[in-house]
C-alpha positions as CSV (number, residue, x, y, z in Angstrom):
1,M,-10.8,-14.1,23.0
2,P,-9.0,-17.4,22.6
3,M,-6.7,-18.7,25.4
4,R,-3.0,-18.1,24.9
5,K,-0.3,-20.2,26.6
6,K,1.5,-18.2,29.3
7,A,4.4,-20.6,29.8
8,E,7.9,-19.9,28.4
9,G,7.4,-16.1,28.6
10,K,4.3,-16.1,26.3
11,K,2.1,-13.0,26.6
12,T,-1.0,-11.7,25.0
13,I,-0.6,-8.4,23.1
14,S,-2.4,-6.5,26.0
15,E,-0.2,-8.2,28.6
16,E,2.9,-7.2,26.7
17,K,2.0,-3.6,27.2
18,E,1.9,-4.1,30.9
19,G,5.1,-6.3,31.1
20,K,8.2,-5.3,33.0
21,T,11.5,-4.6,31.3
22,E,14.6,-6.3,32.6
23,E,17.8,-4.4,33.5
24,K,20.3,-4.6,30.7
25,E,24.0,-4.1,30.3
26,K,25.2,-0.6,29.9
27,Q,26.7,-1.3,26.4
28,R,24.1,-0.8,23.7
29,I,23.6,-4.1,21.8
30,T,20.8,-4.1,19.2
31,L,19.3,-7.4,18.1
32,I,17.8,-7.3,14.6
33,I,15.4,-10.1,13.8
34,S,15.0,-11.0,10.1
35,E,12.6,-13.5,8.5
36,K,15.0,-15.5,6.4
37,P,18.7,-16.4,6.7
38,Q,19.5,-14.7,3.4
39,A,17.8,-11.5,4.5
40,S,19.9,-11.5,7.8
41,M,23.1,-11.6,5.8
42,K,21.9,-8.7,3.5
43,I,20.9,-6.6,6.5
44,A,24.2,-7.2,8.3
45,Y,26.4,-6.3,5.4
46,A,24.3,-3.2,4.6
47,L,24.4,-1.8,8.1
48,A,28.0,-2.7,9.1
49,D,30.8,-0.1,9.0
50,I,33.2,-2.9,8.0
51,A,32.4,-6.5,7.0
52,P,30.3,-8.2,9.7
53,V,31.5,-11.4,11.5
54,A,29.5,-14.5,10.7
55,R,29.1,-16.7,13.8
56,K,27.7,-20.2,14.1
57,V,25.8,-22.1,16.7
58,G,25.4,-25.6,15.4
59,Q,24.0,-25.1,11.9
60,V,22.5,-21.6,12.5
61,T,24.4,-18.6,11.4
62,Y,24.0,-15.1,12.9
63,F,26.0,-11.9,12.3
64,E,27.8,-9.4,14.5
65,A,28.6,-6.0,13.2
66,N,29.7,-2.5,14.5
67,R,27.9,0.6,13.4
68,G,29.5,3.7,15.0
69,N,29.4,3.1,18.7
70,E,26.6,0.6,18.4
71,K,27.0,-3.2,18.3
72,I,24.5,-4.9,16.1
73,I,23.5,-8.6,16.1
74,V,21.4,-9.9,13.2
75,G,19.6,-13.2,13.8
76,C,16.9,-14.9,11.8
77,A,13.8,-16.9,11.9
78,V,12.8,-19.3,9.2
79,G,9.3,-18.1,8.7
80,H,6.9,-18.8,11.6
81,L,8.7,-20.0,14.7
82,F,5.4,-20.2,16.6
83,T,2.1,-21.8,15.6
84,L,-1.4,-22.1,17.0
85,T,-2.6,-25.4,18.5
86,E,-5.6,-26.5,20.6
87,T,-5.5,-27.0,24.4
88,G,-7.0,-30.0,26.2
89,K,-8.9,-32.7,24.4
90,K,-9.9,-32.5,20.8
91,K,-13.6,-31.5,20.4
92,F,-15.9,-29.9,17.9
93,P,-16.1,-27.0,17.8
94,N,-13.0,-26.0,19.7
95,F,-12.0,-22.4,20.3
96,D,-9.4,-23.0,23.0
97,I,-6.0,-22.5,21.4
98,E,-2.6,-21.2,22.2
99,W,0.7,-20.2,20.6
100,V,3.4,-22.9,20.9
101,P,6.9,-23.2,19.4
102,N,6.5,-24.5,15.8
103,W,9.1,-27.2,16.3
104,T,6.6,-29.1,18.5
105,I,4.6,-29.8,15.4
106,K,5.6,-32.7,13.2
107,G,7.5,-31.6,10.1
108,S,8.8,-28.3,11.6
109,E,11.4,-29.7,13.9
110,H,14.2,-27.8,12.1
111,T,12.8,-24.5,13.5
112,K,13.9,-25.4,17.1
113,K,17.6,-24.6,16.5
114,Y,16.7,-21.1,15.1
115,L,14.4,-20.4,18.1
116,E,17.1,-21.4,20.6
117,V,19.7,-19.2,18.9
118,L,17.3,-16.2,19.0
119,K,16.6,-16.8,22.7
120,M,20.3,-16.8,23.4
121,L,20.9,-13.6,21.4
122,A,18.0,-11.9,23.1
123,R,19.6,-12.3,26.5
124,K,22.6,-10.2,25.3
125,A,20.5,-7.4,23.7
126,T,19.5,-4.0,25.1
127,D,17.4,-3.0,22.0
128,Y,15.2,-5.0,19.7
129,V,14.4,-4.4,16.1
130,V,12.0,-6.4,13.9
131,A,13.2,-6.5,10.3
132,C,10.8,-9.2,9.0
133,D,8.9,-8.7,5.8
134,Y,6.7,-5.7,6.2
135,D,3.3,-7.2,5.9
136,I,0.7,-9.0,8.0
137,E,2.6,-12.3,8.1
138,G,6.0,-10.7,8.8
139,E,4.5,-8.6,11.6
140,V,3.1,-11.7,13.3
141,I,6.4,-13.6,12.9
142,G,8.3,-10.6,14.4
143,L,5.7,-10.1,17.2
144,N,5.9,-13.7,18.3
145,V,9.7,-13.7,18.4
146,I,9.6,-10.5,20.4
147,R,7.1,-11.6,23.0
148,F,7.8,-15.3,23.3
149,A,11.6,-15.5,22.6
150,C,12.8,-12.1,23.7
151,N,10.2,-11.6,26.5
152,Q,9.6,-8.0,25.4
153,K,6.4,-5.9,25.3
154,D,7.4,-4.0,22.1
155,A,10.2,-3.5,19.6
156,K,11.4,-1.0,17.0
157,R,10.5,-1.7,13.4
158,M,12.5,-1.5,10.1
159,K,10.3,-0.9,7.1
160,F,11.7,-1.6,3.6
161,S,10.6,-2.8,0.2
162,T,14.0,-3.9,-1.1
163,L,17.1,-5.6,0.3
164,T,19.5,-3.1,-1.2
165,K,22.1,-1.4,0.9
166,E,20.6,2.0,0.3
167,D,17.1,1.0,1.3
168,L,18.2,-1.0,4.4
169,N,20.3,1.9,5.7
170,H,17.4,4.3,5.1
171,A,15.1,1.9,7.0
172,Y,17.5,1.7,9.9
173,E,18.1,5.4,10.2
174,N,14.3,6.0,10.2
175,L,13.2,3.2,12.6
176,S,9.6,3.2,13.8
177,Q,9.8,3.2,17.6
178,H,7.1,0.5,17.9
179,L,5.8,-2.5,16.1
180,D,3.1,-1.9,13.6
181,W,0.3,-2.8,16.0
182,G,-2.4,-2.5,13.3
183,L,-0.7,-5.1,11.2
184,A,0.0,-7.2,14.3
185,Y,-3.7,-7.3,15.5
186,A,-4.9,-7.9,11.9
187,G,-2.4,-10.7,11.4
188,E,-3.2,-12.4,14.7
189,T,-7.0,-12.1,14.0
190,R,-6.5,-13.8,10.6
191,H,-4.5,-16.6,12.2
192,Y,-7.2,-17.3,14.7
193,L,-10.0,-17.2,12.2
194,D,-8.1,-19.5,9.8
195,W,-7.5,-21.9,12.6
196,F,-11.1,-21.9,13.9
197,Y,-12.5,-22.5,10.4
198,G,-9.8,-24.8,9.1
199,I,-9.5,-27.2,12.0
200,N,-13.1,-27.3,13.1
201,L,-14.7,-27.7,9.6
202,S,-12.1,-30.2,8.4
203,R,-12.6,-32.2,11.6
204,A,-16.3,-32.3,10.9
205,L,-15.8,-33.7,7.4
206,M,-13.3,-36.3,8.6
207,T,-15.6,-37.4,11.4
208,A,-18.5,-37.7,8.9
209,I,-16.6,-39.8,6.4
210,K,-15.2,-42.1,9.1
211,K,-18.6,-42.8,10.4
212,A,-19.6,-43.9,6.9
213,G,-16.8,-46.5,7.0
214,A,-14.4,-44.7,4.7
215,F,-11.2,-42.7,5.2
216,R,-9.6,-39.8,3.4
217,I,-7.7,-36.7,4.5
218,L,-10.2,-33.9,4.0
219,S,-10.1,-30.2,4.6
220,I,-12.2,-27.1,4.1
221,G,-11.5,-23.6,5.3
222,R,-12.7,-20.0,5.4
223,V,-11.4,-19.3,1.8
224,Q,-11.0,-22.8,0.6
225,G,-14.8,-23.5,0.7
226,P,-15.8,-20.5,-1.5
227,A,-12.8,-21.1,-3.8
228,L,-13.9,-24.7,-4.4
229,A,-17.5,-23.5,-4.8
230,L,-16.4,-21.3,-7.7
231,V,-14.8,-24.3,-9.5
232,V,-17.8,-26.5,-8.9
233,K,-20.2,-23.8,-10.2
234,K,-18.2,-23.6,-13.4
235,E,-18.1,-27.5,-13.6
236,K,-21.9,-27.6,-13.3
237,E,-22.3,-25.0,-16.1
238,I,-20.0,-27.1,-18.3
239,L,-21.8,-30.3,-17.6
240,A,-25.2,-28.7,-18.1
241,F,-24.2,-27.1,-21.4
242,K,-25.8,-28.3,-24.5
243,S,-24.1,-27.5,-27.7
244,Q,-26.1,-25.8,-30.5
245,P,-25.2,-25.7,-34.2
246,Y,-24.8,-22.3,-35.8
247,W,-23.5,-20.8,-39.0
248,Q,-21.2,-17.9,-39.8
249,V,-21.7,-16.2,-43.1
250,S,-19.0,-14.4,-45.1
251,L,-18.9,-12.8,-48.6
252,I,-16.0,-12.4,-51.0
253,V,-16.6,-9.0,-52.6
254,K,-14.8,-7.2,-55.4
255,N,-14.1,-3.7,-56.4
256,G,-10.9,-3.9,-58.3
257,Q,-9.6,-5.8,-55.2
258,E,-11.1,-8.8,-53.4
259,L,-11.9,-8.8,-49.7
260,L,-13.5,-11.3,-47.3
261,V,-16.2,-9.6,-45.2
262,K,-18.1,-11.2,-42.4
263,Y,-21.7,-11.0,-41.1
264,P,-21.5,-9.8,-37.5
265,S,-24.1,-12.2,-36.0
266,N,-24.2,-15.9,-35.9
267,I,-27.2,-17.6,-37.6
268,F,-29.0,-20.2,-35.5
269,Q,-31.8,-21.1,-38.0
270,K,-30.6,-22.9,-41.0
271,K,-33.5,-21.7,-43.2
272,E,-32.2,-18.2,-42.8
273,L,-29.1,-19.1,-44.9
274,T,-31.3,-19.1,-48.1
275,E,-31.5,-15.3,-47.9
276,F,-27.7,-15.0,-47.8
277,E,-27.2,-17.5,-50.6
278,K,-29.2,-15.2,-52.9
279,L,-26.7,-12.5,-52.4
280,K,-24.2,-14.0,-54.9
281,G,-23.8,-11.7,-57.9
282,E,-25.6,-8.8,-56.2
283,I,-24.3,-5.2,-56.2
284,G,-23.7,-3.4,-52.9
285,T,-21.7,-0.5,-51.6
286,A,-18.5,-0.3,-49.6
287,E,-17.1,2.3,-47.3
288,T,-13.7,2.3,-45.6
289,E,-13.1,4.1,-42.3
290,T,-9.6,4.5,-40.9
291,K,-8.4,6.0,-37.6
292,E,-5.5,6.0,-35.2
293,E,-5.7,4.9,-31.6
294,K,-3.4,5.0,-28.7
295,L,-2.5,1.8,-26.9
296,Y,-1.3,2.7,-23.4
297,P,1.5,0.9,-21.6
298,Q,0.7,-1.9,-19.2
299,T,0.4,-0.9,-15.5
300,P,3.1,-2.0,-13.0
301,F,3.0,-5.5,-11.6
302,D,1.2,-6.2,-8.4
303,L,1.5,-9.9,-7.3
304,T,-1.7,-11.1,-8.9
305,T,-0.9,-9.5,-12.3
306,L,2.6,-10.9,-12.1
307,Q,1.3,-14.4,-11.5
308,M,-1.2,-14.1,-14.3
309,E,1.4,-12.8,-16.8
310,A,4.0,-15.4,-15.7
311,Y,1.4,-18.1,-16.4
312,R,0.6,-16.6,-19.8
313,L,4.1,-15.9,-21.0
314,L,6.3,-18.4,-19.1
315,G,3.9,-21.2,-18.2
316,F,4.6,-20.7,-14.4
317,S,2.0,-21.7,-11.9
318,P,1.0,-18.9,-9.5
319,A,2.8,-20.8,-6.6
320,K,6.0,-21.2,-8.7
321,T,5.9,-17.5,-9.6
322,L,5.7,-16.5,-6.0
323,Q,8.5,-18.9,-5.0
324,V,10.9,-17.6,-7.8
325,A,10.0,-13.9,-7.1
326,Q,10.8,-14.5,-3.4
327,L,14.3,-15.8,-4.4
328,L,14.8,-12.7,-6.6
329,Y,13.8,-10.4,-3.7
330,L,16.1,-12.2,-1.2
331,A,18.9,-11.8,-3.7
332,G,18.2,-8.0,-3.7
333,F,17.2,-7.9,-7.4
334,I,13.5,-7.0,-7.1
335,S,11.3,-5.2,-4.6
336,Y,9.0,-7.1,-2.2
337,P,6.7,-9.2,-4.4
338,R,3.8,-9.7,-1.9
339,T,2.2,-6.4,-2.8
340,S,-1.2,-5.3,-4.2
341,S,0.1,-2.0,-5.4
342,Q,0.2,-0.8,-9.0
343,K,2.0,2.5,-8.0
344,L,5.7,3.4,-8.5
345,P,6.6,6.3,-6.3
346,A,9.4,8.7,-7.3
347,S,11.3,7.8,-4.1
348,I,12.4,4.5,-5.6
349,G,14.7,6.4,-7.9
350,Y,13.5,5.8,-11.5
351,N,16.6,7.1,-13.3
352,K,19.1,5.2,-11.1
353,I,17.3,1.9,-11.8
354,L,16.8,2.6,-15.6
355,Q,20.5,3.4,-16.0
356,R,21.4,0.0,-14.7
357,L,19.0,-2.0,-16.9
358,P,19.9,-3.3,-20.4
359,K,20.4,-0.4,-22.8
360,D,18.7,-2.1,-25.7
361,L,15.4,-2.0,-23.6
362,S,15.8,1.1,-21.4
363,K,16.5,3.3,-24.5
364,F,12.7,3.2,-25.1
365,A,11.9,4.6,-21.7
366,L,11.2,8.2,-22.8
367,R,8.5,9.2,-20.2
368,E,9.6,11.1,-17.1
369,K,6.9,9.6,-14.9
370,P,5.6,6.0,-15.2
371,I,2.1,4.8,-16.2
372,E,0.4,3.6,-13.0
373,G,-2.7,1.5,-12.1
374,K,-5.4,2.2,-9.6
375,K,-4.5,-0.4,-6.9
376,T,-2.5,0.7,-3.9
377,D,-0.8,-1.0,-0.9
378,P,0.0,1.0,2.2
379,A,3.2,-1.0,2.9
380,H,4.8,-1.5,-0.5
381,P,5.0,-0.1,-4.0
382,A,4.4,-2.2,-7.2
383,I,7.1,-4.8,-8.0
384,Y,10.1,-3.3,-9.7
385,P,13.8,-4.3,-10.4
386,T,16.2,-2.7,-8.0
387,S,19.4,-0.9,-9.0
388,E,21.3,-4.0,-7.9
389,T,21.4,-5.8,-11.3
390,P,22.5,-9.4,-11.3
391,N,25.8,-10.5,-12.9
392,K,24.5,-14.0,-13.6
393,L,21.1,-15.5,-13.5
394,E,19.8,-18.5,-15.2
395,G,16.7,-20.7,-15.6
396,D,13.4,-19.7,-14.0
397,M,15.0,-16.8,-12.1
398,L,16.3,-15.2,-15.3
399,K,13.0,-15.6,-17.1
400,L,11.0,-14.0,-14.3
401,Y,13.5,-11.3,-13.7
402,D,13.5,-10.4,-17.4
403,L,9.7,-10.2,-17.3
404,I,9.7,-7.9,-14.3
405,V,12.4,-5.7,-16.0
406,R,10.4,-5.4,-19.2
407,R,7.2,-4.6,-17.4
408,F,9.0,-1.9,-15.4
409,I,10.6,-0.3,-18.5
410,N,7.3,-0.5,-20.4
411,C,5.7,1.8,-17.8
412,F,8.1,4.6,-18.9
413,C,7.6,4.0,-22.7
414,E,5.5,6.1,-25.0
415,D,2.1,4.9,-26.2
416,A,1.8,2.5,-29.1
417,I,-0.1,4.0,-32.0
418,I,-2.4,1.6,-33.8
419,K,-4.0,2.3,-37.2
420,T,-7.3,0.5,-37.5
421,K,-9.3,0.1,-40.7
422,N,-13.0,-0.9,-40.9
423,V,-14.5,-1.8,-44.2
424,K,-18.3,-1.9,-44.2
425,V,-20.2,-3.5,-47.0
426,A,-24.0,-3.1,-47.4
427,V,-25.9,-5.6,-49.6
428,K,-29.7,-5.9,-49.7
429,N,-30.0,-4.2,-46.3
430,K,-27.5,-6.5,-44.7
431,I,-24.2,-5.2,-43.3
432,F,-20.9,-7.1,-43.5
433,S,-17.5,-5.9,-42.4
434,A,-13.7,-6.6,-42.3
435,K,-11.2,-5.1,-39.9
436,G,-7.5,-4.4,-40.5
437,L,-4.9,-3.4,-38.0
438,E,-1.4,-1.9,-38.4
439,I,1.1,-0.8,-35.8
440,K,2.3,2.7,-36.8
441,E,4.5,3.3,-33.7
442,K,5.5,0.5,-31.5
443,G,6.2,2.5,-28.3
444,W,6.1,0.1,-25.3
445,L,5.6,-2.8,-27.7
446,N,9.3,-2.6,-28.4
447,V,9.8,-3.8,-24.8
448,Y,6.9,-5.9,-23.6
449,N,5.4,-9.0,-25.1
450,Y,1.8,-8.1,-25.9
451,K,0.1,-10.1,-28.7
452,I,-1.3,-7.9,-31.5
453,D,-2.2,-9.5,-34.8
454,E,-1.6,-7.1,-37.6
455,R,-3.8,-7.6,-40.6
456,E,-3.5,-5.7,-43.9
457,I,-6.7,-5.2,-45.9
458,P,-7.4,-3.0,-49.0
459,D,-9.5,0.1,-49.0
460,L,-12.9,-0.5,-50.6
461,N,-15.2,2.4,-51.4
462,G,-18.2,2.7,-53.8
463,K,-19.9,-0.1,-55.6
464,I,-18.9,-3.7,-55.1
465,T,-19.9,-7.1,-56.5
466,V,-20.6,-10.2,-54.4
467,E,-18.3,-12.9,-55.9
468,E,-19.1,-15.7,-53.5
469,V,-21.1,-16.5,-50.4
470,I,-19.4,-18.7,-47.8
471,T,-21.2,-20.4,-44.9
472,E,-19.4,-22.2,-42.2
473,E,-21.1,-24.6,-39.7
474,K,-19.9,-24.5,-36.1
475,E,-21.1,-25.4,-32.6
476,T,-21.5,-23.3,-29.5
477,Q,-18.8,-24.1,-26.9
478,P,-19.1,-24.5,-23.1
479,P,-17.6,-21.9,-20.7
480,H,-13.8,-22.0,-20.4
481,R,-12.5,-23.7,-17.4
482,Y,-10.3,-21.9,-14.9
483,S,-6.5,-22.2,-15.1
484,E,-4.5,-21.8,-11.9
485,A,-3.7,-18.2,-12.8
486,S,-7.3,-17.3,-13.8
487,L,-8.6,-18.9,-10.6
488,V,-6.1,-16.8,-8.5
489,G,-7.3,-13.8,-10.5
490,E,-10.9,-14.6,-9.8
491,L,-10.2,-14.9,-6.0
492,S,-8.5,-11.5,-6.1
493,K,-11.5,-9.9,-7.9
494,K,-13.8,-11.3,-5.3
495,N,-11.5,-10.3,-2.4
496,L,-11.2,-13.9,-1.2
497,G,-8.0,-14.7,0.6
498,T,-4.9,-12.5,0.5
499,K,-2.3,-11.9,-2.2
500,S,0.1,-14.3,-0.5
501,T,-2.3,-17.1,0.2
502,R,-4.5,-17.4,-2.9
503,S,-2.0,-19.6,-4.9
504,L,-1.5,-21.8,-1.7
505,I,-5.3,-22.3,-1.5
506,V,-5.4,-23.5,-5.1
507,E,-2.5,-25.9,-4.4
508,T,-4.4,-27.3,-1.4
509,L,-7.5,-27.9,-3.5
510,F,-5.3,-30.0,-5.9
511,K,-3.6,-31.8,-3.0
512,R,-6.9,-32.8,-1.5
513,G,-8.1,-34.2,-4.8
514,Y,-11.0,-31.7,-5.0
515,I,-9.8,-30.4,-8.4
516,A,-7.6,-31.8,-11.2
517,D,-6.0,-31.1,-14.5
518,K,-4.3,-28.0,-16.0
519,Q,-7.7,-26.7,-17.2
520,I,-9.2,-27.1,-13.8
521,R,-12.1,-29.4,-13.3
522,A,-13.9,-30.3,-10.1
523,T,-13.4,-34.0,-9.2
524,P,-16.4,-36.2,-8.0
525,L,-15.1,-35.6,-4.4
526,G,-14.9,-31.9,-4.9
527,M,-18.4,-31.8,-6.4
528,T,-19.8,-34.0,-3.6
529,I,-18.3,-31.9,-0.7
530,T,-19.6,-28.8,-2.3
531,E,-23.1,-30.2,-2.9
532,A,-23.3,-31.7,0.6
533,L,-22.2,-28.5,2.3
534,Q,-24.5,-26.4,0.0
535,K,-27.5,-28.6,1.1
536,N,-26.7,-28.9,4.8
537,C,-24.5,-26.0,5.7
538,P,-24.3,-23.2,3.0
539,L,-22.6,-20.8,5.4
540,I,-19.3,-22.6,4.8
541,L,-19.4,-21.8,1.1
542,D,-20.7,-18.2,1.5
543,E,-18.2,-16.0,-0.2
544,K,-20.1,-12.9,1.2
545,L,-19.3,-14.0,4.7
546,T,-15.7,-14.7,3.9
547,R,-15.4,-11.3,2.1
548,K,-17.0,-9.6,5.1
549,F,-14.3,-11.0,7.5
550,E,-11.5,-10.1,5.0
551,K,-12.7,-6.4,4.9
552,E,-13.0,-6.3,8.7
553,I,-9.5,-7.8,9.2
554,D,-8.1,-5.2,6.7
555,A,-9.8,-2.4,8.6
556,I,-8.0,-3.4,11.8
557,Q,-4.7,-2.2,10.2
558,T,-5.7,1.4,10.4
559,S,-8.0,1.2,13.4
560,K,-7.1,2.9,16.7
561,K,-9.0,0.2,18.6
562,G,-7.2,-2.8,17.0
563,E,-7.4,-5.1,20.1
564,D,-11.1,-4.4,20.7
565,E,-11.8,-5.1,17.0
566,E,-9.8,-8.3,17.2
567,K,-12.0,-9.5,20.1
568,R,-15.2,-8.5,18.3
569,I,-14.3,-10.3,15.0
570,I,-13.2,-13.4,16.8
571,N,-16.4,-13.6,18.9
572,E,-18.5,-13.0,15.8
573,A,-16.6,-15.8,14.0
574,K,-17.3,-18.1,17.0
575,T,-21.0,-17.4,16.7
576,F,-21.1,-18.3,13.1
577,L,-19.0,-21.5,13.6
578,E,-21.3,-22.6,16.5
579,K,-24.3,-22.3,14.1
580,I,-22.3,-24.2,11.4
581,A,-21.4,-26.9,13.9
582,E,-25.0,-27.5,14.9
583,E,-26.0,-27.9,11.2
584,L,-23.1,-30.3,10.5
585,K,-23.8,-32.5,13.5
586,K,-27.5,-32.7,12.6
587,N,-26.7,-33.9,9.0
588,E,-23.5,-35.8,9.8
589,E,-24.7,-39.2,8.6
590,K,-26.0,-38.0,5.2
591,I,-22.9,-35.9,4.6
592,G,-20.7,-38.9,5.5
593,N,-22.5,-41.3,3.1
594,D,-22.3,-38.8,0.3
595,L,-18.5,-38.3,0.9
596,A,-17.8,-42.1,1.1
597,K,-19.6,-42.6,-2.2
598,A,-17.5,-39.9,-3.8
599,Q,-14.4,-41.3,-2.3
600,G,-15.0,-44.5,-4.2
601,E,-15.3,-42.7,-7.5
602,V,-12.1,-40.7,-6.7
603,R,-10.2,-44.0,-5.9
604,K,-11.2,-45.3,-9.3
605,E,-9.9,-42.1,-11.0
606,E,-6.6,-42.2,-9.0
607,K,-6.1,-45.9,-9.9
608,E,-6.7,-45.1,-13.6
609,A,-4.3,-42.1,-13.4
610,A,-1.6,-44.3,-11.8
611,R,-1.6,-46.8,-14.6
612,I,1.5,-46.5,-16.8
613,M,1.5,-49.5,-19.3
614,L,0.3,-53.1,-19.7
615,C,2.7,-55.4,-17.8
616,P,5.5,-56.6,-20.2
617,K,5.8,-59.8,-18.3
618,C,2.3,-61.2,-17.6
619,K,0.4,-59.1,-20.2
620,K,-2.6,-59.1,-17.9
621,G,-2.1,-56.5,-15.2
622,W,-1.1,-52.9,-15.4
623,I,2.2,-51.4,-14.3
624,S,1.1,-48.7,-11.9
625,I,2.7,-46.1,-9.6
626,R,2.7,-47.3,-6.0
627,R,4.0,-45.6,-2.9
628,S,5.6,-47.2,0.2
629,K,7.3,-45.6,3.2
630,F,10.5,-45.6,1.2
631,G,9.1,-43.6,-1.7
632,F,7.5,-44.4,-5.1
633,F,8.0,-47.6,-7.1
634,L,6.2,-49.3,-10.0
635,A,4.5,-52.7,-9.7
636,C,2.1,-54.9,-11.6
637,D,-1.5,-54.6,-10.2
638,A,-2.0,-58.3,-10.8
639,Y,0.0,-59.0,-7.6
640,P,0.5,-61.6,-6.1
641,E,0.1,-63.6,-9.4
642,C,2.6,-61.3,-11.0
643,K,5.4,-59.8,-8.9
644,T,7.0,-57.5,-11.6
645,T,8.4,-54.3,-10.0
646,F,10.6,-51.4,-11.2
647,S,12.5,-49.0,-8.9
648,L,12.1,-45.2,-9.2
649,P,14.1,-42.2,-7.9
650,P,13.8,-42.0,-4.1
651,Y,12.8,-38.4,-3.9
652,G,10.0,-36.2,-5.5
653,F,6.6,-36.8,-6.9
654,I,6.3,-39.2,-9.9
655,K,3.9,-38.8,-12.8
656,K,3.5,-39.9,-16.4
657,A,5.0,-37.4,-18.9
658,D,2.6,-38.2,-21.8
659,K,5.4,-39.2,-24.2
660,S,7.3,-42.3,-25.1
661,C,11.0,-43.2,-25.2
662,E,12.5,-42.8,-28.7
663,A,14.8,-45.8,-28.1
664,C,12.4,-48.4,-26.6
665,S,8.9,-46.9,-26.9
666,W,8.2,-47.3,-23.2
667,P,6.4,-44.5,-21.5
668,I,8.5,-41.6,-20.1
669,L,8.1,-40.7,-16.5
670,M,8.7,-37.4,-14.7
671,T,9.9,-36.7,-11.2
672,I,9.0,-33.3,-9.7
673,R,10.9,-31.9,-6.7
674,K,10.3,-28.5,-5.1
675,G,12.7,-25.9,-6.3
676,R,14.1,-28.1,-9.1
677,R,13.3,-28.6,-12.7
678,P,11.2,-31.6,-13.5
679,W,13.4,-34.6,-14.7
680,E,12.1,-36.9,-17.4
681,F,13.4,-40.5,-17.6
682,C,12.8,-43.9,-19.1
683,F,12.3,-46.6,-16.5
684,N,13.0,-49.6,-18.8
685,P,16.1,-51.2,-17.3
686,N,16.9,-52.7,-20.7
687,C,16.4,-49.5,-22.7
688,P,19.1,-49.3,-25.5
689,K,19.7,-45.7,-24.5
690,R,20.5,-46.6,-20.9
691,T,22.7,-49.6,-21.9
692,K,24.7,-47.4,-24.3
693,K,25.1,-44.8,-21.6
694,A,26.3,-47.4,-19.0
695,E,28.8,-48.8,-21.5
696,A,30.2,-45.3,-22.2
697,E,30.6,-44.6,-18.4
698,K,32.5,-47.9,-18.0
699,T,34.8,-46.9,-20.8
700,E,35.5,-43.5,-19.2
701,T,36.2,-45.2,-15.8
702,K,38.7,-47.6,-17.4
703,K,40.5,-44.7,-19.1
704,A,40.7,-42.8,-15.8
C-alpha cells in the first residue's frame, strides 16, 4: 500500500475507522459538502424552509439555511481539493506517494480558498454529509474533504441523479448513514494506479529522449497506451493498404416500366465483364417481394451514445458534449450525464416530465413504458430531461438539451413501420436486384433525427427485357479512420478507461502530438512511441492487462473486502510496473534515439502547420504562428533579415481557419477559448473591412 501523508489531519481509510470523534456543540449543525458552487446553491435552496442566506469569505460563497430545528451549512469544493504526489526524491519507478492539498500544485492555486473555507465550516459542524456527484470521482472528492479537511472518519451520503428540488429533498430525507466505501476504495485504487502508470512511464520516456539529446513533453498511461495503439494499428492498416480496381455491373430492364437493377457482387477480373455485356437484349424474369418491418425507437442515452450522437448530429467533440451536458445538469435541466445506464426507471416520473416538454413533440409519446437498452449503472439511470424545463437556453446548451429531449421522448413513441420492396431479376442464371423503401408510419421518426432514405421503385413481375448493361469502374478504399467520437466508442466497447475519462484520454493524445486531424491519424511521434514500446516493452500497450485492472477496480464497488482488494490490486500493479521498468531501462538508449528521430519529423510537421502565408513584405519567408510568454503572435520566419510581425488576440489557441477574407483575400484565423465559441478574424491591419469598421466607430463616438 502506498504511503499517505499524515500531516494536517490526513488519514488512511483504515485509520479513519479507528479515529476519535471530537466533542461538538449541543446545537445540531449539518455541513453538506457539494462538488461545484452551482450545485451547493441548488442544494441550499432545495432543502431550506425559507430562502437560504448566502455568505462570503473572500471570493468563496457558502449558504446557511434552516430546515425545521436543524441548521444546515452548504459548502463546496471545486472538483478535487487533494491530489497525489510523490514523497522524497524523484526516481523510477517510484511508488511512494501521498495525498496533498491540490493548491500546492502549479495551476491549481485557486483551490486553496475553497479548502480553507471548508475547514472553517467543518469546525462549526456536528454532522457531515457528502453531496458530491454520486460516482467514483465524486466519492473520492468527498472522502478526501471528510478525512483531510473535516478530520472525520466517516460521513452521511446524499445520493441523487438530478439537481431538482424534489430529488434533493428525497435524497436528504433518505440519507445513507455512511460513505459508499465500495466507491471510495475503487476510486482511490484507480487514482493510485493512474499515478503509478502515468508518472513512472512518462518519466521513462522523458529520460530516454533527453539522453538522446532532444526534448519534448511526453506522456503515456494505463489507458493512454492501449488507446494510442488502436490508432496506430489503424494507421498501419491504411498505410499498408493497396487499392485494387473493381467493377460494379447494373442492368436497365423493362417490363412496361424501366428499372435499374444491380449485380450484388463486385467484379475483380475485367475479363468477366464480357459475360455481362452479352446480356443486352436478353429476356429474363422478374419477381417483386414486399413486406412491412418494424423499426424500434432508439434506446435512452448513456454518456457514450450521447457523445457519439452529438458528434453525428451537432458536430460536438466528445469532450465538448460532456462539458455542455455538465452545465445542463448543474442548471437542473438534465439528469447526471456520467452514466453508463440505458434504463429509465418509473421512479423518475415519466408523465410529469413529458407534460413539461414541448407539446409538438410529446404528443407522439404514446407508450406507457419506455424502450430501454441492455446497459445498466448501479448509481444512475440513463440521461433524461428533468421536469424543470428551461425558460431560456441558447447556443450549444440549447442544441444538446433539444437532442436529449428528443431522445427521451423517442423512447415513449410507437415503432416506425417501414415498407420494403425487393425486385429480383434473373437473366442467364445471374441474379440482379433493386430495393425500395417507404415509411408507412413514422412513429418515433416524428421526433428523432434518424436518416432513412426513401426510394420508390415500380413492381416488376414476369418477363423482362435487358435494355442496357452498365459497368462502372471503382477502386477499393482503405479502412475508415477513427473520429473522436468513434474512438471513444471503441474504447467503451473494449472497456478501456471510464465513461468520464475516455474523451479526456483522446484530448491528451492530441495535446501530446501523438495523433492529429479530424479524421484521426497517428503522427510520426505517435507511431514511433508505439513501435518502440511494442518492441521493447509490450506490456505498456497491452489492452488485456488494462481491461483486467478495470474489471478488478469495478468489482471493488460491490466487494465486502474493499480495502483488502485495494491493497492486492496495487501490489499487483507494482509487480507489473517493476517488470516494465526493468525492460525500459535495458532498452533506454534505443528508445531515446527512435523518439528523438520522430521528434524531428514532428517539428517539421508543426512548422508546416504553423505557416499562414508568404510574407507580404520580403516575399521570401513565411508568416507563421509563434508563441511567447505573452501569448501568440505572427512573425516572418526569415527573421532577423525580415522583422515583419502581426499581433494576435492575447487569449486562446490560434489556428488557420482554411478560408480567406472576402475583403482582402488574406487568410482568416480562428481563436479557440474553452467554454466559448471559436472567433474568426482577418489579421490584415489594412483590411478594407477593418478600416470601414474603425471609421464607423469613430463616427458613432463623435455623435455620442
